[in-house]
C-alpha positions as CSV (number, residue, x, y, z in Angstrom):
1,M,-79.1,-63.3,-59.1
2,Q,-77.5,-60.1,-59.2
3,R,-74.4,-59.6,-57.6
4,Q,-73.7,-56.6,-55.5
5,T,-70.8,-54.2,-55.6
6,N,-69.6,-51.6,-52.9
7,Q,-69.4,-48.9,-55.4
8,L,-71.4,-45.7,-54.7
9,P,-73.5,-44.6,-57.7
10,A,-72.2,-42.1,-60.2
11,E,-74.6,-39.4,-59.1
12,I,-73.5,-39.2,-55.4
13,P,-70.3,-37.3,-55.1
14,S,-67.5,-39.0,-53.1
15,R,-65.4,-37.4,-50.6
16,S,-61.9,-36.2,-51.8
17,A,-58.5,-36.4,-49.6
18,A,-58.4,-32.4,-49.6
19,G,-61.7,-32.1,-47.8
20,G,-60.4,-31.7,-44.4
21,Y,-57.8,-29.2,-45.4
22,S,-59.8,-26.5,-46.4
23,L,-61.3,-25.9,-42.7
24,V,-57.5,-25.9,-41.4
25,A,-56.5,-23.5,-44.4
26,V,-59.4,-21.1,-43.5
27,L,-58.7,-21.4,-39.8
28,L,-54.9,-20.3,-40.2
29,T,-56.0,-17.5,-42.6
30,L,-58.2,-16.0,-39.7
31,V,-55.4,-16.5,-37.3
32,G,-53.2,-14.4,-40.0
33,I,-55.4,-12.0,-40.5
34,S,-56.1,-11.3,-36.3
35,F,-52.1,-10.8,-35.9
36,L,-52.1,-8.4,-38.6
37,A,-55.1,-6.4,-37.1
38,V,-53.3,-6.8,-33.5
39,A,-50.0,-5.4,-35.1
40,G,-51.8,-2.6,-36.7
41,F,-53.2,-1.6,-33.4
42,M,-49.9,-1.8,-31.7
43,L,-48.4,0.4,-34.3
44,A,-51.1,3.1,-33.6
45,M,-50.6,3.1,-30.0
46,G,-46.9,3.4,-30.4
47,D,-47.7,6.6,-32.6
48,V,-49.9,7.7,-29.8
49,R,-46.8,7.4,-27.3
50,V,-44.6,9.4,-29.3
51,A,-47.0,12.2,-30.0
52,R,-47.6,12.4,-26.1
53,N,-43.8,12.7,-25.6
54,E,-43.3,15.1,-28.2
55,V,-46.1,17.4,-26.7
56,A,-44.4,16.8,-23.1
57,S,-40.9,17.8,-24.6
58,V,-42.2,20.8,-26.4
59,R,-43.9,21.8,-22.9
60,A,-40.6,21.4,-21.0
61,F,-39.0,23.5,-24.0
62,Y,-41.2,26.7,-23.0
63,A,-40.8,26.1,-19.3
64,A,-36.9,26.1,-19.6
65,D,-37.3,29.1,-21.7
66,S,-39.7,30.9,-19.5
67,G,-37.2,29.8,-16.5
68,L,-34.4,31.6,-18.2
69,N,-36.5,34.6,-19.2
70,T,-37.6,35.1,-15.5
71,V,-34.1,35.0,-14.2
72,L,-32.9,37.5,-17.1
73,G,-36.0,39.7,-16.3
74,T,-35.5,39.9,-12.6
75,A,-31.7,40.0,-12.8
76,R,-30.1,43.2,-11.3
77,G,-26.2,43.0,-11.3
78,Y,-24.9,39.2,-10.8
79,P,-27.4,36.3,-11.2
80,A,-27.8,33.8,-8.5
81,D,-25.9,30.7,-8.7
82,T,-29.2,28.6,-8.7
83,T,-32.7,29.2,-9.0
84,V,-35.4,26.9,-9.0
85,L,-38.9,27.5,-10.2
86,S,-41.7,25.1,-9.8
87,S,-45.3,24.5,-11.0
88,P,-47.5,21.5,-10.4
89,T,-46.5,19.8,-13.8
90,D,-42.9,21.2,-14.3
91,T,-39.6,21.9,-12.3
92,T,-37.1,24.4,-13.8
93,T,-33.5,24.9,-12.4
94,V,-31.6,27.7,-13.8
95,T,-27.6,27.5,-12.7
96,A,-25.3,30.3,-13.5
97,T,-21.8,29.2,-14.0
98,R,-19.0,32.3,-14.0
99,L,-16.9,31.6,-17.1
100,A,-14.7,34.9,-16.8
101,E,-13.8,37.9,-14.8
102,M,-13.5,41.2,-17.3
103,T,-12.4,44.8,-16.8
104,G,-14.7,47.1,-14.5
105,G,-16.1,44.1,-12.5
106,R,-18.2,42.6,-15.5
107,R,-18.4,38.8,-15.5
108,L,-19.2,36.4,-18.4
109,Y,-21.6,33.7,-17.2
110,L,-23.2,30.6,-18.5
111,L,-26.8,30.4,-17.8
112,R,-28.6,26.9,-18.1
113,S,-32.2,26.3,-17.8
114,N,-33.3,22.8,-17.4
115,A,-36.9,22.0,-17.0
116,R,-38.5,18.7,-16.5
117,Y,-42.4,18.5,-17.4
118,H,-44.6,15.8,-16.1
119,A,-47.9,15.3,-18.0
120,A,-51.1,13.9,-16.4
121,D,-50.7,10.8,-18.8
122,G,-47.1,9.8,-17.7
123,S,-44.9,11.4,-20.2
124,I,-42.0,13.1,-19.4
125,G,-40.3,16.0,-21.3
126,D,-36.9,17.1,-20.4
127,R,-35.2,20.3,-22.3
128,T,-32.2,22.4,-21.6
129,V,-31.8,26.0,-22.7
130,S,-28.5,27.8,-22.2
131,V,-27.2,31.6,-22.7
132,V,-23.7,33.2,-22.3
133,L,-24.2,36.2,-20.2
134,L,-22.4,39.7,-20.0
135,A,-23.3,40.8,-16.4
136,D,-22.3,44.2,-15.2
137,P,-22.7,45.0,-11.4
138,D,-23.6,48.5,-12.0
139,S,-26.5,47.8,-14.1
140,T,-29.4,48.0,-11.6
141,S,-32.0,49.2,-14.0
142,L,-31.3,47.2,-17.1
143,P,-31.5,43.6,-17.7
144,P,-27.8,41.9,-18.1
145,E,-26.9,41.5,-21.9
146,V,-27.1,38.1,-23.5
147,K,-24.0,37.5,-26.0
148,H,-24.9,34.2,-26.9
149,A,-28.1,31.7,-26.9
150,S,-28.6,28.2,-27.9
151,W,-31.0,25.3,-26.6
152,R,-30.6,21.4,-26.7
153,E,-32.6,18.7,-26.2
154,T,-31.9,15.9,-23.4
155,M,-34.4,12.6,-23.3
């Protein structure tokens, strides 16, 4: 009689101990790639928000500059203390601060134009433009003389 053994024949491969770990490694790799894809999309969306805010900021700058030019173009004599200009998308406030009284009734003013732009996508831009102005009460036909102009960004 032949003795029976519990060994598998040589042509049938046996299971190795690492066979179950390959599935776990593949799943972890897929999860890692998914996280990288989500991170890429989040970075792209952040760039879109930055671009929208930059556009809103530039529009606010032009609204502030336009408000200042409107006040300078319509000013005869001394400028008004505060002028508010508004449209459906922006509000511009131009304030005049008297800096000094000169001879002959001439006055030195600081004009500040602050504009806030609200875009339809929710982004907001805020800019301020300033000029130093020498106003003459007798200048009824000419706009006032601008001595210095600057602009600054506030966010």
